[in-house]
N, C-alpha and C positions, 0 to 999 in steps of 0.2 A: 965308655962313661956310662956311670952311674948316675942316671937323671934324679933320682931320688936326694941325690945331697942337692940340688937345684932348688927343690921348695924351699919356701913359700911362693917363688916367680914360675916354676911352672906347673900348666892344672897335668899335662898330658904327654905322653912321648911315645912312640907309639913306630913301630917298622909295619909299612901294608902291602901287602904283595897284591898285584891283580895280573891275571890272565887275559892277553888279547884274542881278540879285538872287547871292545868294553868302553861301555861309555858310564859314566859316575856322573850323579846328580847331580843338580845347583845346588849351591847351599849360600848359607852366610853364616857366618861365624860373630862369635859374642866376645870373643877375644884377638889378638893376636896372633898369625901361625907362621911357622915357618917351615916346608918342606924341601927337603932336599931327597933328589931323584937318588939311589943308588947304581941302580941296573933298568937298561930298557928305555923307552921312549913313549911320551905321552906329549899331549896337547892339551894345554890350559888354556879354559877361555877365562878372562879375568873383563868383568865388564864389558862385555862385546868385542876384546880386542884377544888373539889370540896369541900365543906362545909356545913354538917348539921347545919341549923342555927332550934332555938326554941326558945320561949318566956324568955327574955333577955339577947339574944347574940346582939354584937355589930361589926360590919363590916367598918372597914376605909379600903374607895376604894379614892388610889390616884387618880391624872389626864392621861387617856391616857392609859386605863388598862383595854380588854375587861372584860364586866362580863354583866350575866344571870341570872334568878333565875327560878325553878320551884319549884311551889308552892305544898307543897304536904296534904294541912288543910288548909280551910279559915286562913287566915292571915293575920294581918296589921303591920305595920312598919310607925317609925316615922324615916323622912330624913332628913337630916339637910344638905345643899350646901353653899360650903363655898366660898366665892366672893377672885379671886386668884390675885385681880389689885396691 
């Protein structure tokens, strides 16, 4: 899919690959984000609740919510950040 055609609605779209084991730091977003796991596994910690994510899992993360990831096997995900203006 050509994410450039989705502008001005999408601020950023990228694929992120992370080798396990890894701890991705706590983040607070200023926009809505969708994360789709395309391979591997991770645990998403969202507002002190843990969710196991594997291939095909989709996370919708609203603005101003603290979240982080623990990568349990080499994983990649597609991240789409929406413009909130």
